[in-house]
N, C-alpha and C positions, 0 to 999 in steps of 0.2 A: 502275205498272211491272208488266209481265207477262213471265214467263219459262217456257219449256218446253225442258228439256234444253240450256240455254245459248242458245237462240233467244229473241228478244224483240222487242216493238214498244213504243215509247214515243211519246207525243204531247207535243211540246215547245212551250211558249210563253215568249217572253222568256228562253230558255236553261234553263228549269226544266221538269221532268217533271210533267205533270198526274197526280194520283193517280187510280187505278182503284178503283171502288166495286163490290164483289161483292154481288149481290142476286138471290136465287131462281135461282141457276145462271147468271146473266148478268153481264156486265161493263159498267160505265157510267162515263162521264167527265162531270164538271160543266165545260162549256166556258165560257170567259169571252167576253163580247160584244165584237165589233169589234176582234179580235186575230189577227194572222197566226200560223200554226202550222207546225211541221215534223213529219215522221214519221221516227223513228230506228229503224232496223233493227239487230238484234244477231244475229250468227251465231257459232258456236263457232270457237276457234282450232285450227289444225293439221289441218284436215280438208277443204281444198279450197274450191270456190266453190259458192254457192247462188243460186237464182232466187227473187226475191220478187215475186209477182203481187199487185197492190194495188188495192183498191176504196175509194172515198170517195163516199158517198151513192149507192151502186149504180153508179158510173161507174168505168171503167178510168182510172187516172191517166196512162196513157201515150197514150191515144187519144181519150178522152172518150166512147167508146162504152159500151153496157151491159156491165158487168163480167162476166167469165167466168174461172173458175179455169184455163182452158186458154189464156188470152191470154199475151203476153209480158210482161216486166217488167224489174226491175233485177237484174243479176248482181253479187253481193256476195262480198267476201272480208272477213275480220275487220278491224274498224276499229283502226287504230294510235293515233288520237286520237278523243275522244268523238263529234265531229261528222262524222267521215269518211263515214258511211253515213246522213247526214240527207238527206231528201228534202223540198224546200221548197214544192213546187207541182205543178200539172198541166203536163205536159211540152208545150212549144210546139214545140221542135226540139232538136237536140243541144247547144245552147248556152244555152237560156233555158227558164223555166217561168213560169206564172202562179201567183202565190203562193196557197197555201191560206189562207183568211181566214174566221174564224168570223163569221157574220152571221145575219140573219133567214132562215128557210127560203124565204120567197118570193123572196129575192134570191140564192138558191143557184144554182150552175152548173147543177145537175140540173133545177131548176125552170125555168130559162131555156131548157133543151133540151126542156121539156115531159116530164120523166121524174121527177116528184116523189115517187113511191111509196116510195123507199127512202132519202130524206133523213134524216140523223141516224145513220149507221152508218159505221164505218171498219174495214176488215178487210185482212189479208194472209195469204197462203198461201206457205210456203217449200218449195221442191223441191231435193233434192240433185242433183248432177251425176253423170252416168255417167263412168267414170274415163278415157275416151279423150281428153277435152278438159281442159286444165289451163292457164288464163291467170290474170292478176291484174288488179287495180284495178277500181273501180266502173264498170260498163258498162251500156249499154241493150241488151237482147236483141232489140228490135224497133224499127223506125224509124217516124216518123209523129208528128204533133202532135195536140192536142186539137181536133178539128174537128166533133165531134158524130156523130150517125148511130147505127146499130145498132137493136136491138129494144127494145121497151118493157120496163122492169123489172117484177118482180112485187111485190106488196104484202107488207109484213112489218113487224116492229118491235114491241117489247113495249109501248112507250108509246103508240103508235098516234096517230090524230088528225092534224089539220093546223093546230095552233095556231101563231100568230106571236107576236112580242114583246108581252108584256103580255096574251096570250090565256089560254086554258084549259090543261089538262094535255095533254101531247103533245110530239112532237119539234118544238119551236119554233125550233130553230137549224138552219142548213145551212152548207155550205162554198161560199163565193163564189170566182169566178174573179178573183183579185186582181191586184195590180201586177206588171208584167213584171220578172223577177228573173234575174240571170245564174246559170247552173248547168250547167257543162259535163260532158258524158259522151262515151263512145265507143260504137260499135256492135260487137258481138261475136256468137259463136255460142254456143249452149248445148245440150248433149244432156240433156234433162230426164229425171230419174229419178223416184223416189217422193217423195210428199209426206211432209215430216219435221215440220212444225209449222204451226198455224193459230191466228190471234187474230182476235177480233171484239169491237169496242167499240161500244156505242151511246152517243150524246152528246145532251145537251140542256142548257138553262140550269140553273143551281143551283136557281132558283125552281121550275122545273117538275119537277125531280127530287125536290124536297121534297114538292110537291103530290102526286106519284105515289107517294110513300112509299119511293122508293129511298134518299133521305137522310132520316135521322131528325134533327130539330132538336135534340133532347136525349134520346137513347135510355136513358140512365142516370138521367134526372131533371135538373132544373135545379140548377146550383151557381154560386156566385159566388166568384171567386178573391180579391177584395178586398171583403168584406162590411162593412168599417168601418175607422175609424182607430183606432190604439192608441198608447200611450205608447212611449218608447224602450225597446228591448230586449225579450226575450221573458219573459213572466211564467211562472215554474216552475209545474208542476202540483202539486196537493196531495200531500204525502208525498215529494216529490222531495228526495233527500239529497245529490245532486252530490258 
């Protein structure tokens, strides 16, 4: 869970928030294999609407093109229930998305578009709205489905490499273009103001995060919570006078 002045981004699997691991100034997520996920956007109450421009594996989730901070996105108001601002996939049209699905990087949507350079990263930039427009409800600020195209992405990422499942250290996982899922939105206008928050998560399998040193298997040393069997009751320590 990441927060900046009440803004936030969570990655949700089976209704649960995946923990964020902080390592050497970057944020990582251990992604589970073969699971759908949603992105949950959090914006502050009582201060209008915000635009969320979102990138998954270097692709704009609205169009499938190479991600840019100047692209369109979702126009958000504060959520009245926890799932109100959950986004479950790459947008196909104003009624449906293709579910985000954690899988092998070679099966990712970016790899199938021949744009594998930034597989393994999720990011969002929030913009405030200039005061002349005030509307409510979750909306799409641009039309269009995920049809590919755009310029080739640039290389990046801390883990590096092109490892796949069972391979060496690297971004071994990517986001697949999953099953068709209903998710209805409207189209609106938005007068973009200044950037107010930004979140960037890199993700890989837990195994590869351990290999890369992002996750320490036992940073405080090995301990065993049940080292042996004992008789009933707790044996008082020597000198205990209860």
